[in-house]
N, C-alpha and C positions, 0 to 999 in steps of 0.2 A: 622369065629368065630361069635359070637350072638354078635348084639350091643343094650346094655336094655336102656331103656330112661326112664329119671327117674326126679324129682322134676320139671316138667310142672306147667307153669306158663304165665298167659297174663294179659295185662293192660286190665280197659272196654275200648270198643270201643267208641271215638269222631268224633262229627259230626263234618264235614268241617267248620273251622271257629266256631266253638261249646264250649264245654266243656273244652278242655285238650289245646286249644290255645298258651293258657301262659305259657304249658310246653314245655323247647325245646326237642329237639328227644333224646339228649345226655341224659336228664333225665330221658329220659320215658324206655331208655335202662339202664339207671343204677339200676331203679328200678326193672327191671323184671330180671335181672341178679344176683343181692343179694338173691333177693325172693327164684329164683331158687334156689341155691347153700342150702341155707336155709332149705328148702323144702326135698331139697335130704339131707342134712346132709353131705356137701360136705363142705372141708376149700377152700376157694378160692385162697390160695397160692397153691394150689395142683393141679387145674385145668394146662393145656398143651397149651389149645389157647381157644378163644374168636371168634364164626366164626357168624356176623349179616346180614341179609340181610338188604338193603337199598336202596331202587329205585329211590327215591329225595334227593340225600347227595346234601350240599351246603357251602359254603365258610365260613361256622357257626361253622359246628361240622366236620371237614374232617374225614374218617376213624371212624364211629359210632361206630364201633366195640370195639376198642381200647380207644376213646374217654369216651363211656359208659364203660367201666372195669375201668377206673382212677377215672372217675365220681364217682362211687360206691366207691372209698376208697381203690380197690381190690391192691396186691404190685405191685411194676410196672416191676418187672419179668413176669410179666405178659401179652403175646403177645395176639393182634387181630387182625383178617383180615375182612375185606367189601367186597361183595357179591352181583351184581348186574345182575341177570336176567329176570328182572323187575316182572310182578307177581309169579313168579316162587320163586324170591329171597330168603324166608324165610323158603320154603321147603325145596329148596334146599342146605343153608345154613346146615341144618340137614343132610340131604344125605352127602355132601361134610364133615363135619364133621366126621361121621361115617367111611367114606373111611381113613381118618388120622390114627381112634384106628386100623381099619381095618388091616391097610400096616406099625402098628408096631412105628409109630410116635409119639402118643402120648397115653395115659392111659385116661385122662377124657378132654370131649369137652367141650363147651358151646357153643349151637349155637340157633339162634332165628332169631326175625328180626325185626326192626322200623320202622318207617313213622310220620313223622310230614307233612302232606299235606296242615295244614292251613299255616305253617311256610314256605310250598318250595318256592324257588326263584322269580323272577323278576330278567331278567340278559339280557347282551348288551352282541354277541358275539363279542370276543378279536378285529375278524378283522375289526371289523368299529369304534374303537377307540385306539386302541394300539398304533396306526402308529403314534400319536399326542402327547402322553402322557408321565409322566416320566421324568427322568431326572434331579430329585432335591431330595433336601434332607429334612427332616421334622421335626421338636423338639421331634414329637410323634412316627412314624413310624419308625423314619430314611431314611435310602436312598432308593430311592426307581429309580430303573434302567429302563434304557427308556422301554415303553412299561409297563410298572406299573403302579400305582398309581389312583387318581381318577381326576376329570375335569368334571363342568357342563356342561354339553352339550345340543346340540336337535339336531332333524329331524333327529332322528337313532333307528334303533330299539331296544322295549322294550320287550322280550320275555316273556311271564308265562311257567315258567319249565312243570308244571304238560301239559300242553295242547301242547307245543310245541314237549315234547317228545313223544303223540302219533303221530303226523308227522314224527318224524325223528327216529322212531324205525326201518327204515329199508328206504334203498335210493329212493329217490324221482324218479332217475334219471332210475330206473331200476323198482318201482313197479309204478307208481303215488302218487300222494298226496293223504294219507289217513287223513283225516282232522278229525277224529275219529276213536277209538278203536271200536268206535257202526258201521263202514261201514262196516266192516265183521261179525257183527252181522245180519246185516239184508239177508247180503250174505249168512248164513248160513240159515235163517229162508226162503229164498228162494230155496235155494238147499232141503232145508230136509221138504220144508210143513211145518213149524211152523206159525201157526194162531195168531192173535193181540190178540182173547180171550184166548185160547191156553198160551201165554206168560203172560197174566192178571189174571189168573187162579197159575201159578206158582208165579209169586209175592205174591199176596194174599198169597197160604200156606206159602212161606217165613219166612211174617208178620206173620201170625198168628202161627207158629211153631216158631219164635225167641219169640213172646211174652208169650205165651203156657212155654215157659223156662225159660224165666224171673222169671215170678210168680209161677211158681213149685219150685222157687229156686235153676234152676239146673246149674246157672253161676255162682254163689257163690263160691264152691271152687277153681274153677280156677282160679279167679281175685282177684287178690292184688290193694287194691284204690289207684289210686292218688291220694297226695294234689296237691289243684292247687292255686296260691292266691287269696283272696276274695276283697271287699271294706275295706279302712279304717285298713289295715295290717292283717284282717282276715284271716284264712287258710279253706278252703272248703275243702271235701273228694268227691270224683269222685269214684263211686263204682259198676254203673250201666252203661249199654249200651245205649249210647244217642242214635241210629238209627233209630230204629223197631218203626213203628207207629201204633197206637193202632184201629187211624179214616181209615187205609185202609179198599175199600169196592171195591165190582167189578164196582161197580156203579161209587164213586171215579177215580178208574184207567182208567175208558172205557173214563170218559172225557178229559182225557190227552190227551196233542195235540204231534202227532208222530213228531221224531225231521226231519226226511226226507220225502215229502210229498205219499214216492210211500211207505213207510214203516209200521215195526209197532213193531218198538222200542219207548218207551217215556221212560218219567225220573223215569215213578212209575215201569217200569219193567226190568232198570235195575241197577247196582250197584252203589253206593256213593263215594266221596272219603272223607278220614277218619284219623285218628288218632289212635295210640296204637304202642304196643308194644310186645312182648314174647318171652321166654326164654325157653328150655329144660337143662336140663343135660346128655351128653351120656358118655357113657361106659362098658368095655367089662363086658359077666356075670359071666368073674373070678373076674375083679376089685370090681364087685358090692355086691359079694357073702364074700370077704377078706371087704370091706368097713359095709358090714350089711345094704345094700342101700336095700329098696324093689322099684322095675320099678312099674312104671305105663302100661308099655309094651318093646317090640322088636321090633326093623328094620329089616323086610325080607328081603325088598328086593326093590330097586325102577326102574326107567327109565325116562328117559327123550326123548323126539321127536321133529321136526321141519315140516314145513308146510310152504306153500308160504305165506308169512305175509299178502296178502288181504284177505284173508280165515282164516287161526289161528287155528279155531275149530276142524279140524283133527288132530293135533296135539295130543288131550288128547286122544283119544281113541290108538289113537300111543302108547303112552307111557303110555297106562294101557298092552296092550299087551306087552308092552317091559318086565313092572314091573311085569303082569304075568309068564311068558314064565320065567322070571328069577327067580322066586318062586317054579317054576313047578304047579301051581294053574289056577285054573278056578275062572272066574266071578261067576257061581253059588254057590263057595266056604265063597266067603265075603260076612259077615254079616251086615257090617253097611259100606253106601258109602258116600263123601263128593266129590262133582263134583261143586267144586268153580262157585258161581253164577256173574260172570261179566255184563252179561245176559241173562232174562228168553230162549230168541232167542237161547240162546250159550248152554245153559244144557239142552235143548228139546231136540237140534240137536246134541248135543254129546250122551246124551242116545241113539236116534235110531241108530249111527253107533255103539254102545258099543251091542246095541241087546235088550232094555232094554223100556218096557210098559210102560205106567205111574203107571198101578196095580203094576207094580215089584218096581220100584220106591216109590211107596206112605210109604210102612212099613219103610224102609233100605236107603233112600239116601236123605241126609242133612232133618236131622227129625228134627234139631232147630232151622233153619234155615240156612243163607247163608248170598252171597253178598250182593245181592239186600234188605234186612232187618237189615242185623248185622254191614253192609258196609264193606270197600275193602281200609284197609292202606295198598297202594301196598306191600313193603318189608315186613311188618309183617303178611302178610293175610295167608301165606301158614302154619307158627308156628302156628297161633291162629287157623286154624281150624284142628292142629293137636295136640295141646293140648284139643279141646273140643273133637275131637273127642274118644283120651285118655278115656275121664273120662266117653262119656255114656257107649264109648265097658266097663267099669269099672261095672256100674250100670247094665247094662244086661246080663252081665256076656258075653258078645259077642267072640269069639277068633280069629276071622279075623276083621280088617278094612285097607279102603284104600283111599286113599285121594288123589285129583288129578287137578289140573289147568293149564286154558290155561294162555299165555301169551303175551303182546305187540310183535314185532317183528317174531311173527309166531311161539312159541313156545308150547311145554308143559311140564307136569311132574306127575309124578305118586310115591306112596309112599304106601306098603304094610308091618303093623306092627300086632303084634299078642300079645294074652294075654294069 
């Protein structure tokens, strides 16, 4: 069964604690859900399920898929499910939605991802406080059983969910403490011989490609603007990606200190923390024909792979090989490729394992920038890159495209799409 991808849309990408910081994640989700079905010409009441990736869920909007569709005003009979495969989440949501249609358990699925890293929680682990709170009634919140409630406390850990997730994406007792994802990017650089200059050059390329795409209006068609509250009741419209830097240069990048004394990774050649959402409408070719929907492309195949979490990057070529094998294709047949840039070192290491030289990559890989320049709103990124890939394939008349991403915990995903 051929799965068609329709109504693909994304928000602009906001900087960490930037232009989108005052917009709750579920409102970003609601915005792209409504815009995706509008562009596809699909009635929300006919959607069988909504599947959204999110890596930084919090107590303010649990199950972001269901919360978003309800906030979008959709009928409450529409179901919603949230998944977390770290950086892979947004793309995996699309793959999971496709499988639901393939299996005959859905006709139309809306899939994508959302994360507001600006609004990610600080939290206190339950074992440090639950034993001493609760057992009371509150006039507003009602009964708080033992182990629930609130209590001013001191001398207890208060974790940043973003930073802590990097440590706890793999068991410390088995793999040691990875205090950042950058530790495996440095391992990639050492193992595959990636230099600081090469990483900085790739970073500059990413920013230059993203700025060129913005200036050419390439992203205009795929972005739905976000209304954000301004001063004195005003409403501002955010319609352009915030992260890309026009002042990037090799000289500026070379001056940035490495995070690890013996490493090559800097803030300049690594991805950033961001906010945003994206969604696509999935349906079978038969359903699309019946509804008169014009798809942007079709999902050909996908693959998920895993590797040692202290390395992670080998999971990308492994997932690519799975997707290619499933489709009966070779890498040489792919016209456009998105290799999500968690780090320049990782992209270049993955390219080497995939047998790609810089000359191979320059005309076809990340042609409009990626995570280093456009940012990385973790749970949304996979869906965002898919939206951009499909639009670029449309512009170029490309037949086959591929997206691949590595993620915390040592996993990788790849998906091949056709037009």
